OpenMM code with the backbone's topology and positions (N, CA, C; nanometers):
from openmm import Vec3, app, unit

residues = "MET SER ALA THR PRO ALA ALA ASP ALA SER ALA ASP GLU ARG THR ASP PRO ASP PRO ASP SER ASN TRP TRP TYR TRP VAL ALA ALA VAL PRO VAL TYR TYR VAL VAL GLY THR VAL VAL GLY PHE LEU VAL GLY VAL ALA MET PHE ALA LEU ALA LEU THR GLY ALA GLY THR MET ASP PRO GLY THR MET ASP PRO GLY MET MET PRO ILE GLY VAL GLY PHE GLY PHE ALA GLY VAL PHE LEU LEU ALA VAL LEU LEU GLY GLY VAL GLY LEU LEU LEU SER VAL VAL PHE PRO LEU ALA ILE TYR TYR ASP ALA THR ALA VAL ALA ASP ALA PRO GLY SER TRP ASP PRO ASP PRO ALA LEU TYR GLY LEU LEU GLY LEU ALA GLY LEU VAL ALA GLN PRO LEU GLN VAL PRO LEU ALA VAL TYR TYR LEU TYR LYS ARG ARG ASP SER VAL GLY VAL PRO".split()
positions = [
    Vec3(1.4084, 2.0596, -4.5580),
    Vec3(1.2734, 2.0399, -4.6024),
    Vec3(1.1848, 2.0284, -4.4787),
    Vec3(1.0778, 2.1048, -4.4741),
    Vec3(0.9904, 2.1028, -4.3571),
    Vec3(0.8835, 1.9961, -4.3731),
    Vec3(0.8394, 1.9462, -4.2595),
    Vec3(0.7360, 1.8425, -4.2609),
    Vec3(0.5998, 1.9076, -4.2788),
    Vec3(0.5079, 1.8321, -4.3282),
    Vec3(0.3725, 1.8833, -4.3488),
    Vec3(0.3013, 1.8968, -4.2152),
    Vec3(0.2039, 1.9875, -4.2048),
    Vec3(0.1329, 2.0037, -4.0778),
    Vec3(0.0603, 1.8769, -4.0340),
    Vec3(0.0107, 1.7984, -4.1271),
    Vec3(-0.0604, 1.6754, -4.0903),
    Vec3(0.0350, 1.5762, -4.0253),
    Vec3(0.1583, 1.5691, -4.0736),
    Vec3(0.2563, 1.4773, -4.0159),
    Vec3(0.2956, 1.5231, -3.8757),
    Vec3(0.3076, 1.6560, -3.8557),
    Vec3(0.3418, 1.7070, -3.7234),
    Vec3(0.2304, 1.6819, -3.6229),
    Vec3(0.1060, 1.6970, -3.6642),
    Vec3(-0.0067, 1.6768, -3.5732),
    Vec3(-0.0168, 1.5310, -3.5296),
    Vec3(0.0081, 1.4386, -3.6208),
    Vec3(-0.0010, 1.2970, -3.5835),
    Vec3(0.1170, 1.2549, -3.4968),
    Vec3(0.2297, 1.3220, -3.5109),
    Vec3(0.3450, 1.2879, -3.4282),
    Vec3(0.3248, 1.3347, -3.2842),
    Vec3(0.2474, 1.4443, -3.2644),
    Vec3(0.2252, 1.4960, -3.1304),
    Vec3(0.1185, 1.4190, -3.0540),
    Vec3(0.0268, 1.3530, -3.1234),
    Vec3(-0.0803, 1.2803, -3.0562),
    Vec3(-0.0292, 1.1466, -3.0046),
    Vec3(-0.0726, 1.1131, -2.8850),
    Vec3(-0.0364, 0.9838, -2.8272),
    Vec3(-0.1500, 0.8872, -2.8503),
    Vec3(-0.1147, 0.7633, -2.8717),
    Vec3(-0.2185, 0.6615, -2.8883),
    Vec3(-0.2699, 0.6122, -2.7542),
    Vec3(-0.1894, 0.6214, -2.6507),
    Vec3(-0.2292, 0.5771, -2.5169),
    Vec3(-0.2136, 0.6920, -2.4173),
    Vec3(-0.3062, 0.7888, -2.4177),
    Vec3(-0.2907, 0.8991, -2.3221),
    Vec3(-0.3175, 0.8526, -2.1799),
    Vec3(-0.2621, 0.9274, -2.0872),
    Vec3(-0.2857, 0.8954, -1.9462),
    Vec3(-0.4337, 0.9129, -1.9143),
    Vec3(-0.4917, 0.8201, -1.8428),
    Vec3(-0.6308, 0.8402, -1.8009),
    Vec3(-0.6389, 0.9510, -1.6965),
    Vec3(-0.7524, 1.0153, -1.6917),
    Vec3(-0.7713, 1.1262, -1.5987),
    Vec3(-0.8105, 1.0714, -1.4622),
    Vec3(-0.7158, 1.0084, -1.3945),
    Vec3(-0.7439, 0.9472, -1.2651),
    Vec3(-0.6174, 0.9426, -1.1811),
    Vec3(-0.6329, 0.9785, -1.0555),
    Vec3(-0.5243, 0.9633, -0.9588),
    Vec3(-0.5573, 0.8581, -0.8547),
    Vec3(-0.6613, 0.7816, -0.8796),
    Vec3(-0.7005, 0.6766, -0.7858),
    Vec3(-0.5954, 0.5675, -0.7773),
    Vec3(-0.5084, 0.5541, -0.8749),
    Vec3(-0.4082, 0.4473, -0.8724),
    Vec3(-0.3097, 0.4655, -0.7567),
    Vec3(-0.2973, 0.5882, -0.7056),
    Vec3(-0.2114, 0.6088, -0.5886),
    Vec3(-0.2626, 0.5280, -0.4692),
    Vec3(-0.3944, 0.5256, -0.4510),
    Vec3(-0.4538, 0.4472, -0.3424),
    Vec3(-0.4337, 0.2987, -0.3665),
    Vec3(-0.4443, 0.2573, -0.4932),
    Vec3(-0.4218, 0.1158, -0.5258),
    Vec3(-0.2765, 0.0789, -0.4966),
    Vec3(-0.1840, 0.1671, -0.5316),
    Vec3(-0.0417, 0.1402, -0.5084),
    Vec3(-0.0054, 0.1454, -0.3605),
    Vec3(-0.0836, 0.2159, -0.2813),
    Vec3(-0.0534, 0.2264, -0.1382),
    Vec3(-0.0734, 0.0937, -0.0651),
    Vec3(-0.1584, 0.0059, -0.1179),
    Vec3(-0.1856, -0.1216, -0.0495),
    Vec3(-0.0606, -0.2097, -0.0424),
    Vec3(0.0084, -0.2392, -0.1548),
    Vec3(0.1302, -0.3210, -0.1417),
    Vec3(0.2406, -0.2509, -0.0628),
    Vec3(0.2498, -0.1188, -0.0764),
    Vec3(0.3508, -0.0446, -0.0002),
    Vec3(0.3231, -0.0577, 0.1491),
    Vec3(0.1965, -0.0484, 0.1879),
    Vec3(0.1589, -0.0628, 0.3285),
    Vec3(0.1976, -0.2008, 0.3812),
    Vec3(0.1730, -0.3041, 0.3033),
    Vec3(0.2055, -0.4387, 0.3503),
    Vec3(0.3560, -0.4586, 0.3648),
    Vec3(0.4340, -0.4004, 0.2757),
    Vec3(0.5799, -0.4108, 0.2883),
    Vec3(0.6269, -0.3358, 0.4130),
    Vec3(0.5787, -0.2139, 0.4315),
    Vec3(0.6182, -0.1349, 0.5489),
    Vec3(0.5721, -0.2036, 0.6769),
    Vec3(0.4489, -0.2530, 0.6787),
    Vec3(0.3971, -0.3220, 0.7971),
    Vec3(0.4759, -0.4471, 0.8309),
    Vec3(0.5170, -0.5204, 0.7282),
    Vec3(0.5956, -0.6414, 0.7515),
    Vec3(0.7336, -0.6074, 0.8080),
    Vec3(0.7983, -0.5070, 0.7514),
    Vec3(0.9315, -0.4680, 0.7991),
    Vec3(0.9237, -0.4146, 0.9421),
    Vec3(0.8269, -0.3276, 0.9690),
    Vec3(0.8128, -0.2722, 1.1041),
    Vec3(0.7785, -0.3828, 1.2034),
    Vec3(0.6889, -0.4719, 1.1659),
    Vec3(0.6538, -0.5833, 1.2544),
    Vec3(0.7727, -0.6724, 1.2843),
    Vec3(0.8549, -0.6985, 1.1827),
    Vec3(0.9742, -0.7804, 1.2035),
    Vec3(1.0715, -0.7113, 1.2987),
    Vec3(1.0945, -0.5817, 1.2774),
    Vec3(1.1879, -0.5089, 1.3634),
    Vec3(1.1378, -0.5012, 1.5075),
    Vec3(1.0089, -0.4788, 1.5258),
    Vec3(0.9533, -0.4760, 1.6614),
    Vec3(0.9637, -0.6142, 1.7251),
    Vec3(0.9388, -0.7180, 1.6475),
    Vec3(0.9511, -0.8542, 1.6997),
    Vec3(1.0927, -0.8871, 1.7423),
    Vec3(1.1904, -0.8465, 1.6620),
    Vec3(1.3306, -0.8697, 1.6975),
    Vec3(1.3662, -0.7917, 1.8242),
    Vec3(1.3192, -0.6677, 1.8339),
    Vec3(1.3479, -0.5881, 1.9538),
    Vec3(1.2842, -0.6504, 2.0774),
    Vec3(1.1622, -0.6976, 2.0663),
    Vec3(1.0954, -0.7607, 2.1810),
    Vec3(1.1637, -0.8926, 2.2190),
    Vec3(1.2072, -0.9668, 2.1189),
    Vec3(1.2785, -1.0915, 2.1466),
    Vec3(1.4095, -1.0628, 2.2190),
    Vec3(1.4822, -0.9619, 2.1722),
    Vec3(1.6084, -0.9259, 2.2382),
    Vec3(1.5836, -0.8769, 2.3802),
    Vec3(1.4758, -0.8036, 2.3992),
    Vec3(1.4415, -0.7554, 2.5326),
    Vec3(1.4082, -0.8720, 2.6249),
    Vec3(1.3338, -0.9677, 2.5761),
    Vec3(1.2984, -1.0839, 2.6581),
    Vec3(1.4192, -1.1740, 2.6821),
    Vec3(1.5048, -1.1870, 2.5814),
    Vec3(1.6214, -1.2744, 2.5932),
    Vec3(1.7226, -1.2209, 2.6942),
    Vec3(1.7432, -1.0900, 2.6941),
    Vec3(1.8413, -1.0320, 2.7858),
    Vec3(1.7842, -1.0076, 2.9241),
    Vec3(1.6528, -1.0070, 2.9362),
    Vec3(1.5911, -0.9810, 3.0654),
    Vec3(1.5953, -0.8356, 3.1042),
    Vec3(1.6211, -0.7480, 3.0089),
    Vec3(1.6326, -0.6057, 3.0404),
    Vec3(1.5012, -0.5465, 3.0884),
    Vec3(1.3908, -0.6052, 3.0518),
    Vec3(1.2624, -0.5515, 3.0927),
    Vec3(1.2132, -0.6045, 3.2248),
    Vec3(1.2912, -0.6886, 3.2919),
    Vec3(1.2429, -0.7492, 3.4161),
    Vec3(1.3131, -0.6982, 3.5402),
    Vec3(1.4056, -0.6039, 3.5257),
    Vec3(1.4741, -0.5538, 3.6455),
    Vec3(1.5083, -0.4066, 3.6285),
    Vec3(1.5201, -0.3391, 3.7370),
    Vec3(1.5572, -0.1987, 3.7385),
    Vec3(1.7093, -0.1901, 3.7281),
    Vec3(1.7613, -0.1196, 3.6254),
    Vec3(1.9073, -0.1150, 3.6104),
    Vec3(1.9783, -0.0507, 3.7292),
    Vec3(1.9107, 0.0385, 3.8032),
    Vec3(1.9762, 0.1041, 3.9167),
    Vec3(1.9949, 0.0103, 4.0342),
    Vec3(1.8934, -0.0672, 4.0680),
    Vec3(1.9022, -0.1541, 4.1852),
    Vec3(1.9189, -0.3002, 4.1484),
    Vec3(1.8921, -0.3346, 4.0235),
    Vec3(1.9005, -0.4727, 3.9728),
    Vec3(1.8066, -0.5652, 4.0494),
    Vec3(1.6973, -0.5092, 4.1001),
    Vec3(1.5981, -0.5920, 4.1684),
    Vec3(1.5071, -0.6572, 4.0646),
    Vec3(1.4931, -0.7899, 4.0725),
    Vec3(1.4009, -0.8552, 3.9788),
    Vec3(1.2576, -0.8082, 4.0029),
    Vec3(1.1831, -0.7971, 3.8964),
    Vec3(1.0432, -0.7588, 3.9048),
    Vec3(1.0190, -0.6098, 3.8901),
    Vec3(1.1227, -0.5302, 3.8929),
    Vec3(1.1070, -0.3858, 3.8773),
    Vec3(1.1333, -0.3493, 3.7314),
    Vec3(1.0342, -0.2955, 3.6656),
    Vec3(1.0501, -0.2594, 3.5254),
    Vec3(1.0960, -0.1140, 3.5146),
    Vec3(1.2027, -0.0883, 3.4400),
    Vec3(1.2472, 0.0495, 3.4222),
    Vec3(1.1431, 0.1296, 3.3441),
    Vec3(1.1401, 0.2596, 3.3704),
    Vec3(1.0394, 0.3434, 3.3066),
    Vec3(1.0600, 0.3506, 3.1554),
    Vec3(1.1825, 0.3401, 3.1089),
    Vec3(1.2093, 0.3424, 2.9652),
    Vec3(1.1439, 0.2267, 2.8923),
    Vec3(1.1393, 0.1117, 2.9565),
    Vec3(1.0752, -0.0045, 2.8948),
    Vec3(0.9251, 0.0188, 2.8847),
    Vec3(0.8665, 0.0808, 2.9866),
    Vec3(0.7237, 0.1126, 2.9822),
    Vec3(0.6909, 0.2071, 2.8680),
    Vec3(0.7757, 0.3092, 2.8496),
    Vec3(0.7550, 0.3997, 2.7370),
    Vec3(0.7764, 0.3276, 2.6045),
    Vec3(0.8670, 0.2320, 2.6030),
    Vec3(0.8881, 0.1533, 2.4817),
    Vec3(0.7658, 0.0717, 2.4454),
    Vec3(0.7032, 0.0105, 2.5466),
    Vec3(0.5812, -0.0659, 2.5205),
    Vec3(0.4686, 0.0257, 2.4736),
    Vec3(0.4610, 0.1452, 2.5313),
    Vec3(0.3589, 0.2415, 2.4887),
    Vec3(0.3834, 0.2850, 2.3446),
    Vec3(0.5099, 0.3024, 2.3090),
    Vec3(0.5430, 0.3378, 2.1712),
    Vec3(0.5061, 0.2283, 2.0733),
    Vec3(0.5324, 0.1045, 2.1119),
    Vec3(0.4956, -0.0086, 2.0263),
    Vec3(0.3441, -0.0153, 2.0118),
    Vec3(0.2719, 0.0079, 2.1210),
    Vec3(0.1258, 0.0067, 2.1158),
    Vec3(0.0738, 0.1165, 2.0234),
    Vec3(0.1280, 0.2373, 2.0364),
    Vec3(0.0851, 0.3474, 1.9498),
    Vec3(0.1190, 0.3204, 1.8039),
    Vec3(0.2345, 0.2595, 1.7786),
    Vec3(0.2718, 0.2233, 1.6425),
    Vec3(0.1751, 0.1201, 1.5855),
    Vec3(0.1363, 0.0233, 1.6668),
    Vec3(0.0411, -0.0783, 1.6216),
    Vec3(-0.0953, -0.0165, 1.5926),
    Vec3(-0.1389, 0.0762, 1.6764),
    Vec3(-0.2673, 0.1439, 1.6526),
    Vec3(-0.2602, 0.2277, 1.5254),
    Vec3(-0.1491, 0.2975, 1.5047),
    Vec3(-0.1319, 0.3775, 1.3838),
    Vec3(-0.1331, 0.2897, 1.2590),
    Vec3(-0.0550, 0.1822, 1.2605),
    Vec3(-0.0529, 0.0916, 1.1453),
    Vec3(-0.1893, 0.0276, 1.1221),
    Vec3(-0.2580, -0.0072, 1.2287),
    Vec3(-0.3913, -0.0651, 1.2145),
    Vec3(-0.4903, 0.0335, 1.1547),
    Vec3(-0.4841, 0.1584, 1.1971),
    Vec3(-0.5731, 0.2608, 1.1423),
    Vec3(-0.5477, 0.2874, 0.9952),
    Vec3(-0.4207, 0.2962, 0.9577),
    Vec3(-0.3860, 0.3162, 0.8169),
    Vec3(-0.4305, 0.1955, 0.7343),
    Vec3(-0.4096, 0.0759, 0.7871),
    Vec3(-0.4521, -0.0444, 0.7163),
    Vec3(-0.6021, -0.0509, 0.6984),
    Vec3(-0.6765, -0.0103, 0.8001),
    Vec3(-0.8227, -0.0079, 0.7897),
    Vec3(-0.8678, 0.0925, 0.6844),
    Vec3(-0.8073, 0.2107, 0.6845),
    Vec3(-0.8406, 0.3115, 0.5843),
    Vec3(-0.8121, 0.2603, 0.4433),
    Vec3(-0.6945, 0.2023, 0.4231),
    Vec3(-0.6595, 0.1508, 0.2909),
    Vec3(-0.7514, 0.0372, 0.2481),
    Vec3(-0.7888, -0.0482, 0.3409),
    Vec3(-0.8765, -0.1603, 0.3077),
    Vec3(-1.0143, -0.1133, 0.2635),
    Vec3(-1.0641, -0.0081, 0.3265),
    Vec3(-1.1969, 0.0424, 0.2917),
    Vec3(-1.1929, 0.1224, 0.1612),
    Vec3(-1.0864, 0.1981, 0.1382),
    Vec3(-1.0762, 0.2816, 0.0184),
    Vec3(-1.0381, 0.1991, -0.1045),
    Vec3(-0.9690, 0.0872, -0.0865),
    Vec3(-0.9178, 0.0087, -0.1990),
    Vec3(-1.0252, -0.0311, -0.3005),
    Vec3(-1.1405, -0.0866, -0.2602),
    Vec3(-1.2405, -0.1230, -0.3620),
    Vec3(-1.2887, -0.0029, -0.4436),
    Vec3(-1.3069, 0.1108, -0.3787),
    Vec3(-1.3482, 0.2313, -0.4513),
    Vec3(-1.2387, 0.2787, -0.5460),
    Vec3(-1.1161, 0.2783, -0.4974),
    Vec3(-1.0043, 0.3263, -0.5781),
    Vec3(-0.9841, 0.2405, -0.7017),
    Vec3(-0.9886, 0.1101, -0.6859),
    Vec3(-0.9644, 0.0236, -0.8014),
    Vec3(-1.0816, 0.0318, -0.8995),
    Vec3(-1.2037, 0.0509, -0.8491),
    Vec3(-1.3207, 0.0653, -0.9369),
    Vec3(-1.3104, 0.1940, -1.0189),
    Vec3(-1.2857, 0.3071, -0.9514),
    Vec3(-1.2803, 0.4350, -1.0225),
    Vec3(-1.1614, 0.4423, -1.1175),
    Vec3(-1.0484, 0.3862, -1.0788),
    Vec3(-0.9335, 0.3885, -1.1684),
    Vec3(-0.9549, 0.2960, -1.2875),
    Vec3(-1.0151, 0.1799, -1.2650),
    Vec3(-1.0442, 0.0900, -1.3773),
    Vec3(-1.1433, 0.1543, -1.4733),
    Vec3(-1.2373, 0.2321, -1.4220),
    Vec3(-1.3308, 0.3043, -1.5084),
    Vec3(-1.2564, 0.4059, -1.5942),
    Vec3(-1.1628, 0.4792, -1.5352),
    Vec3(-1.0859, 0.5782, -1.6103),
    Vec3(-0.9964, 0.5114, -1.7139),
    Vec3(-0.9353, 0.3995, -1.6786),
    Vec3(-0.8486, 0.3287, -1.7739),
    Vec3(-0.9323, 0.2698, -1.8869),
    Vec3(-1.0509, 0.2193, -1.8563),
    Vec3(-1.1375, 0.1628, -1.9600),
    Vec3(-1.1851, 0.2710, -2.0565),
    Vec3(-1.2067, 0.3932, -2.0073),
    Vec3(-1.2512, 0.5027, -2.0936),
    Vec3(-1.1382, 0.5595, -2.1782),
    Vec3(-1.0151, 0.5458, -2.1341),
    Vec3(-0.9003, 0.5971, -2.2084),
    Vec3(-0.8644, 0.4992, -2.3195),
    Vec3(-0.8184, 0.5528, -2.4339),
    Vec3(-0.7747, 0.4600, -2.5388),
    Vec3(-0.6469, 0.3892, -2.4955),
    Vec3(-0.6441, 0.2627, -2.5152),
    Vec3(-0.5278, 0.1844, -2.4749),
    Vec3(-0.5459, 0.0399, -2.5141),
    Vec3(-0.4464, -0.0392, -2.4838),
    Vec3(-0.4491, -0.1801, -2.5231),
    Vec3(-0.5215, -0.2681, -2.4225),
    Vec3(-0.5617, -0.2126, -2.3082),
    Vec3(-0.6265, -0.2928, -2.2039),
    Vec3(-0.7583, -0.2282, -2.1675),
    Vec3(-0.8611, -0.3087, -2.1591),
    Vec3(-0.9945, -0.2603, -2.1246),
    Vec3(-1.0424, -0.3337, -2.0003),
    Vec3(-1.0037, -0.2859, -1.8807),
    Vec3(-1.0428, -0.3567, -1.7584),
    Vec3(-1.1928, -0.3428, -1.7316),
    Vec3(-1.2490, -0.4420, -1.6668),
    Vec3(-1.3895, -0.4383, -1.6269),
    Vec3(-1.3964, -0.3769, -1.4869),
    Vec3(-1.4443, -0.2533, -1.4752),
    Vec3(-1.4461, -0.1880, -1.3433),
    Vec3(-1.5293, -0.2635, -1.2402),
    Vec3(-1.6415, -0.3212, -1.2830),
    Vec3(-1.7268, -0.3935, -1.1877),
    Vec3(-1.6538, -0.5152, -1.1312),
    Vec3(-1.5822, -0.5870, -1.2165),
    Vec3(-1.5080, -0.7047, -1.1705),
    Vec3(-1.3999, -0.6651, -1.0702),
    Vec3(-1.3235, -0.5620, -1.1039),
    Vec3(-1.2172, -0.5193, -1.0125),
    Vec3(-1.2748, -0.4621, -0.8829),
    Vec3(-1.3874, -0.3918, -0.8922),
    Vec3(-1.4519, -0.3417, -0.7713),
    Vec3(-1.5006, -0.4545, -0.6819),
    Vec3(-1.5593, -0.5588, -0.7421),
    Vec3(-1.6060, -0.6736, -0.6633),
    Vec3(-1.4894, -0.7510, -0.6028),
    Vec3(-1.3816, -0.7658, -0.6784),
    Vec3(-1.2635, -0.8324, -0.6225),
    Vec3(-1.2039, -0.7501, -0.5082),
    Vec3(-1.2090, -0.6179, -0.5218),
    Vec3(-1.1639, -0.5321, -0.4127),
    Vec3(-1.2513, -0.5472, -0.2893),
    Vec3(-1.3837, -0.5611, -0.3107),
    Vec3(-1.4741, -0.5851, -0.1977),
    Vec3(-1.4468, -0.7198, -0.1328),
    Vec3(-1.4142, -0.8205, -0.2139),
    Vec3(-1.3797, -0.9512, -0.1575),
    Vec3(-1.2542, -0.9399, -0.0712),
    Vec3(-1.1673, -0.8455, -0.1049),
    Vec3(-1.0473, -0.8229, -0.0257),
    Vec3(-1.0757, -0.7689, 0.1131),
    Vec3(-1.1949, -0.7127, 0.1341),
    Vec3(-1.2311, -0.6696, 0.2693),
    Vec3(-1.2486, -0.7890, 0.3614),
    Vec3(-1.2964, -0.9001, 0.3057),
    Vec3(-1.3177, -1.0214, 0.3849),
    Vec3(-1.1904, -1.1050, 0.3886),
    Vec3(-1.1293, -1.1233, 0.2735),
    Vec3(-1.0055, -1.2009, 0.2626),
    Vec3(-0.8923, -1.1020, 0.2325),
    Vec3(-0.8382, -1.0442, 0.3369),
    Vec3(-0.7411, -0.9360, 0.3263),
    Vec3(-0.6214, -0.9665, 0.2357),
    Vec3(-0.5634, -1.0848, 0.2390),
    Vec3(-0.4461, -1.1084, 0.1544),
    Vec3(-0.4737, -1.1020, 0.0042),
    Vec3(-0.5988, -1.0995, -0.0382),
    Vec3(-0.6295, -1.0876, -0.1809),
    Vec3(-0.5954, -0.9494, -0.2357),
    Vec3(-0.5955, -0.8493, -0.1506),
    Vec3(-0.5770, -0.7132, -0.1990),
    Vec3(-0.4373, -0.6880, -0.2550),
    Vec3(-0.3369, -0.7459, -0.1962),
    Vec3(-0.1997, -0.7193, -0.2414),
    Vec3(-0.1744, -0.7750, -0.3814),
    Vec3(-0.1988, -0.9050, -0.4082),
    Vec3(-0.1750, -0.9517, -0.5449),
    Vec3(-0.2677, -0.8858, -0.6468),
    Vec3(-0.3908, -0.8546, -0.6071),
    Vec3(-0.4822, -0.7859, -0.6984),
    Vec3(-0.4279, -0.6480, -0.7335),
    Vec3(-0.3796, -0.5748, -0.6352),
    Vec3(-0.3247, -0.4418, -0.6601),
    Vec3(-0.2001, -0.4486, -0.7477),
    Vec3(-0.1118, -0.5433, -0.7204),
    Vec3(0.0112, -0.5557, -0.7998),
    Vec3(-0.0218, -0.5938, -0.9439),
    Vec3(-0.1123, -0.6900, -0.9617),
    Vec3(-0.1523, -0.7306, -1.0972),
    Vec3(-0.2181, -0.6146, -1.1707),
    Vec3(-0.3084, -0.5450, -1.1045),
    Vec3(-0.3783, -0.4335, -1.1677),
    Vec3(-0.2791, -0.3249, -1.2101),
    Vec3(-0.1863, -0.2896, -1.1223),
    Vec3(-0.0890, -0.1855, -1.1555),
    Vec3(0.0040, -0.2292, -1.2684),
    Vec3(0.0380, -0.3576, -1.2725),
    Vec3(0.1209, -0.4100, -1.3815),
    Vec3(0.0481, -0.3963, -1.5147),
    Vec3(-0.0786, -0.4394, -1.5186),
    Vec3(-0.1567, -0.4295, -1.6421),
    Vec3(-0.1804, -0.2829, -1.6797),
    Vec3(-0.2007, -0.1990, -1.5807),
    Vec3(-0.2241, -0.0569, -1.6067),
    Vec3(-0.0998, 0.0073, -1.6666),
    Vec3(0.0146, -0.0285, -1.6139),
    Vec3(0.1396, 0.0268, -1.6659),
    Vec3(0.1633, -0.0160, -1.8100),
    Vec3(0.1339, -0.1416, -1.8417),
    Vec3(0.1498, -0.1884, -1.9792),
    Vec3(0.0542, -0.1178, -2.0747),
    Vec3(-0.0624, -0.0810, -2.0255),
    Vec3(-0.1637, -0.0213, -2.1114),
    Vec3(-0.1437, 0.1284, -2.1318),
    Vec3(-0.1297, 0.2026, -2.0237),
    Vec3(-0.1254, 0.3483, -2.0354),
    Vec3(0.0089, 0.4089, -1.9961),
    Vec3(0.1016, 0.3297, -1.9505),
    Vec3(0.2350, 0.3800, -1.9205),
    Vec3(0.2507, 0.4453, -1.7845),
    Vec3(0.1468, 0.4467, -1.7057),
    Vec3(0.1539, 0.5049, -1.5717),
    Vec3(0.0964, 0.4027, -1.4776),
    Vec3(0.1509, 0.3710, -1.3723),
    Vec3(0.2647, 0.4222, -1.3016),
    Vec3(0.3946, 0.3727, -1.3562),
] * unit.nanometer
topology = app.Topology()
chain = topology.addChain("A")
for resn in residues:
    res = topology.addResidue(resn, chain)
    for name in ("N", "CA", "C"):
        topology.addAtom(name, app.Element.getBySymbol(name[0]), res)
């Protein structure tokens, strides 16, 4: 027995369609950045501690003269500096884009049918507050993505 066309049409329609927004990727990048930054910072700190503890950076391995820094250590410090500049630049970009991303994504989620109706202005203002108080951005992003997932199923 075949189903009626009306029953087939209602089965194909979703009650919570995905909102037409990819701004949530920027929102999700904030907690990912903090995790990566924390892990990289910890590893660099451990490496610097080991370098200071062993004294490898204070003498030339060829002559073992104190006060002579091997060239490899100098390149290592330059690499750490470049890594810090790179992480700082990415963090600055994410911090500036985050309020816009959360505002535009909250607008798209509010316009889409779903069980959650976020206030875009509130989330945008909280994102702006995160520019001044940086640690606010991570819990705000995680909470927003959690509520978004419950409402529209993405991410």
